[in-house]
C-alpha positions in Angstrom: 175.1 18.4 -79.3 177.5 18.4 -76.5 180.2 17.3 -79.3 179.8 20.4 -80.8 178.7 22.6 -77.8 182.6 21.1 -76.7 184.2 22.3 -80.4 182.7 25.4 -80.4 184.4 26.6 -76.6 187.8 25.3 -78.4 187.1 27.0 -81.4 189.8 29.8 -82.1 188.4 31.7 -85.2 191.2 33.3 -87.6 189.8 35.7 -89.6 188.0 39.2 -88.4 184.5 38.0 -88.7 185.0 34.9 -86.8 186.7 37.8 -84.0 184.0 40.1 -83.9 181.4 36.9 -83.3 183.5 35.9 -80.7 184.0 39.1 -78.5 180.2 39.0 -78.9 180.1 42.8 -81.6 178.2 40.4 -83.8 175.1 39.0 -82.3 172.6 37.9 -85.0 173.5 36.6 -89.4 171.3 40.0 -90.2 174.4 41.9 -89.2 177.1 39.7 -91.0 174.7 39.8 -94.4 174.0 43.8 -93.9 178.1 44.6 -93.6 178.6 42.4 -96.4 181.5 40.2 -95.0 182.4 36.9 -96.8 181.6 33.7 -93.9 184.9 31.6 -94.3 184.3 29.8 -91.2 181.3 27.8 -90.4 181.8 28.0 -86.5 180.2 31.1 -87.4 177.2 30.1 -88.5 176.7 27.1 -85.6 176.7 30.7 -83.1 174.9 32.9 -84.9 172.4 30.0 -86.2 172.5 27.5 -83.1 169.1 25.4 -84.5 170.2 24.5 -87.9 169.6 21.5 -89.6 171.0 19.2 -91.7 169.4 17.3 -94.4 171.2 14.2 -96.6 169.8 15.1 -99.8 171.5 12.3 -102.5 174.4 10.4 -102.3 176.0 9.2 -105.7 179.1 6.7 -106.2 181.6 8.8 -108.6 184.4 6.9 -110.3 187.9 8.2 -111.7 189.4 6.2 -114.1 193.3 5.4 -113.6 196.2 3.3 -115.1 195.3 0.5 -112.3 191.6 0.5 -112.6 188.7 3.1 -111.4 188.7 4.8 -108.4 185.6 4.8 -106.5 184.6 7.7 -104.0 180.9 9.6 -102.9 179.7 12.2 -103.7 177.1 14.0 -101.1 174.5 16.7 -101.3 173.6 18.4 -98.1 170.9 21.3 -97.0 171.0 23.2 -93.7 168.6 25.7 -92.6 166.6 26.6 -89.3 162.9 26.4 -91.5 162.9 30.5 -90.9 164.3 31.5 -93.8 167.7 30.6 -93.7 168.9 27.8 -96.5 172.8 26.7 -97.5 173.4 24.1 -99.8 176.8 21.9 -100.1 178.3 19.0 -102.0 181.4 17.2 -100.7 183.3 13.9 -101.8 185.3 11.3 -100.1 186.0 8.0 -99.7 183.7 7.1 -97.1 180.1 7.9 -96.9 180.0 9.9 -93.6 183.3 11.9 -94.2 181.8 13.2 -97.7 178.9 13.9 -96.0 180.7 16.3 -93.4 182.3 18.3 -96.1 179.2 18.3 -97.5 177.7 20.1 -94.4 180.5 22.3 -94.0 180.1 24.0 -97.3 176.4 24.4 -96.6 176.7 25.9 -94.1 179.5 28.4 -95.9 176.5 29.3 -98.5 174.3 29.9 -96.2 171.8 32.6 -97.4 168.9 34.5 -96.0 
């Protein structure tokens, strides 16, 4: 949790929505959905919904056939939500399981819906 808080303190927003959230002009996720602005930074969701929980739904081993043989990667599907009406699903692929889960969690934060 302390790691998450320190990463939010170091966050430099790149989008208009991110700057509005950091300045305090947008204080709830409802305002984001009312404005119809796309969420392109996962830190926006972390600031507006601090009580999000992650749940790994599935992890698969996927393979791609190459000249030298098969190349194995892991595909993870993760759900994030606050158990109060907000849910996001995301998928991520990587050569290591932990990295695939982290990528899926970021994608889930970007796809959050009420």
